[in-house]
N, C-alpha and C positions, 0 to 999 in steps of 0.2 A: 650546451643546453641541458636542462634537467626536466624530468617529468614526474609528477606525483599522481597517484591514482589509488582508488579503493577497490578491493576485490573480495570475493567470497562473502558478500553481505547477505543476510537473510531476506526473504521476500517480505517479511513483516516481523514485528515483535509485539509485546503486550506489557501493560503495567505490571511491575514486579519481575519482569523478564530481563533479558540482556540482549545486547547487540554485539556480535563478534564478527571479526573480519580481518583483513590484512591490508596494511598500508604499504604500497610499493613505491619506492623512490629509485629512479634511474638517473644517473649522472654520468655522461660520457667524458667529462673533464672536471678538474677541480672546480668546486662551486662555492662561492661566497655565501654564507648563511649564518644567521644569528641563532636560529632554532628551527626545529621541525615539530609541528604540533597538530593534534587532531582534536576537534571540538564537536560536541553534540549540542545543538541549539534547539530549544523548544520555544515556540512563539505562537501567539494569537495574532491574526492579521485580518482586518476588515477593510472592505473597499466598496465605494459607491461612485458612480459616474453622475455628475451634476450637469444638466443641460440647461442653459439660459440663453435663449435666442440662438445665435450662431456660435456662441461660446460653449465649449465642452471641457469640463475639468474632471480628472480622476482624483478622488480624495482617498487616501489610505491612512490607516492607523495601525501601529504594531505595538504589541506588548510582549516583550521577552520574559519568560518565566522559568527557563531552565538553561543552564550552561555548565557542561562538564568538559574539562580540558585535560588532555594528556600530552606531555612533552616527550619526544623521542630523540632529543639531542644526545643523550647518553647511549643510545642504541645504534648509532652510526659512527663510522670512523672519520675523524677529523685529521687531515694531514698537518694542519697547524691550527692555531686558535680560531681562525675565521673561515677556513675552507674545508668542505666535505671532500673526502677522497673519492675519486671516480669509482663507479661500481653500481651494482643493483642490490638494493636493500629491501628485504621483505620483513615487515614488522607486524606481528600479530597484535591485536588489541581486543579489549572487551570493555563495554560500558554496561553497568548494572542500572536498571531503570527503577525509579521510585514506584512503590506499589500504588500510590494515590494519584498518579499522573492521569491527565485527561487523554482519552484516545484521540486519534487523528479525526479531523472533521473537515468536510468540504461541502458547502451548500451548492457549489457549481463544479462541473468537471473542468479541470485545467487542461488546455491543449498540450499534446505531446511536444509540439514545437513551441518553444518560448523565445522571446526576443522583442525587438522593437515593435514589430508588426503583429505579434501574437502574444498579447499581454494576458494577464490573469483576468478572468471574468469577475464581475461584481459579486460580492458575497462575503461569507465568513469562513475562515480557515484556521485550523489548529494543525501545525506542522512540526515535524522533527527532522532536522537537517544535520548530516555529518559534513564537516568541512575540514579537509586536510590541506595544510599550508606549509610551504617552506618560506621562512621569513628572511628575505634578502634585503640587507640594508641599502637604502637609496635606489631601489630598483623594483620592478614589478614582481610580486610573489607568484610562483607557480601554485595553483589552487585546484582542488577537485571537490565538488559538492554533490551530495546524493541525498535525496529525500527518502526516509525510511518510515513506512506506515506503522502506526501503533494501533493495534486492534484491541477492542474490549474483551474481557474474559469473565463471563457470567456476572456482569454487573446487574444488580437488581433494578428492574424497571419500576416496580412498585405494585400497588393494587388499585382497582377501580371501584368506586362506590356504585350502587344501583343507579341506573339512568332511566327514570320514568319521564314520558312526555306529559304535557298538560292534558288532563282529562277533559273531554268535551262531549256533550250529549249528541251532537249532530256531526261529529267528525271522528275518524279513526284515531286511536291512541295505542301506545305500546309501553312496555317496560322491559329493559334489558338488565339482567343480573350477571355479573362476572364472578366466577368461582373465587372464593376468598383465599387465594394462595398467592405467594410471591411469584411474579412472572419474571423469568430469567431469559436473557437473549439465547436463542437457539431452541427455546421451548415453545409451547403452544398456549395461546390465550384461549380459554374456554369459558362457556357460560350458557345461560338459557334466555329465551325471549318469550313474551306473550303479547299478541296483537289483538286489540278489541276493535270491532267494526260494527257499531250499533245500528247504523243506517244502511248497511249492506252496499257500501261503495265498492267499486272495483279496485282492488289492491294489486299493484304490479310486483313489488319486491321490497325486501328489507335489507339494507346495506349497513354493515358494521365495519368501520374503518379505523385502523390504528395508524398513527403517523407521528413523526417527530417534528416538533416545532422549535425554531431557533429565533431568538431575538438578539440583536446586536446593535452596536453604535459605531459610527465613524465620525470622529471629530464632532461629537454631539448630535449627529444626525441619526435618528432612530430608524432601524430597518427590521424586517422580519421575513422569514422564509419557512415554508413547510416542505417536508419530504425527508426520506422516502415514505411510502404508505403501503400498508398491507391490509387486505379486506376479505370479508366473507359476504357473499351475495346470496340471499335466500329468496328464491322465486316463490311468489304467491299466486298471482294470476287468477283470482276468483273474487267472489263477493261473500265468502264465508264470514260468519259473525265473529269467529275467533281463530287464531293460529297460535301454535306454541311449538317449541322444539329446542334443540341444542345447536350451538355454533362453535367453530374453532378457527383460530387465525394463527399461523406460524410466523414467529418473529425470528429471522435468521440471525446467527451469531456473526455479525460483521462489525466493521468499525462504526457503523451507524447505530448499532444497538447499545445504547448507553443510558444509564440512569440520569435523573435530574442533576444538572451541573451548572454552577455559577462561576464564570470566569471573570476577568477584569473587563473584557469587551463584549462578552456574550453570556447568555444562559440558554439552556436547552432542556427540554423534557418531552415525554411522550403524551399524546392526546388521543381521544376517542371521539369519533363522529358517527352518529346513528341517524339514518334517514329512511323513512317509510314513504315509498313512492305511491301516490294515489292518482289513478287515471282521471283526467279532466277535473283535477282538484288541487288544493294546496298540499305539497309534501310536508310531512311532519319531521322536524329535525331537532336533535338534542346533541350537545357537546359535553364532554367530560375530560378528565385528565387522570393519568397514573399518579398516585401519591405514594411516597415512601411509607412503609408499614411502621 
């Protein structure tokens, strides 16, 4: 029997970075093999569950956009043309990643246990998978697969134009201005706000929310998801005619922090939602989006 595995992998990588590690092949007897290879697959995968009466169908669509392959046939000892000599082979490898590749994406958490009864949740995914394989003619190939997250690195989110609500003589209104600078993952979104309250209604709070929006398709079925979100809540709690001040929202530098991106199956960008909560009245809401400068 032979065993193939991957060791020493990084916890994550990034666009323009690299993935290094060691492919380990253990053979306790001569093993018939045509090749030993390692592949890095990048793919978009979308999934939706369609329920119709008692019928339930899981629909998936996959778009592969990256495939890098390295062969290790010349790095192991063959005792003849078709058989690998017994032994343990430790084979270092390195994959250099394109600088313009899309960071990993998951609109739903994938269970740690996968299999027939623990399938992938519905959603949109961008994944990078390492696959080590011994190609055995006319037999089952020994295989090891590992998902490697690819995080974003200071991808520009963009800028946000001013967000004024509709002015009304008998109802509160606001204007939110974002500082005119490029917002980068790991930095802070800052700006100012002004609230007008001409009729002296009781104002509860002003909430400024930044969130990532994902639209995707599965075999022609349009889907959308929001998340994650980061917010600043400004308590008001009075009937003052005006409120003004500054706000800030920190956007962490994670795989979720990415600029506008259009893939084959999905597109994603960051949006802004501002809501003024009015006691015993209609809340005032305005939506906007980060746009590339």
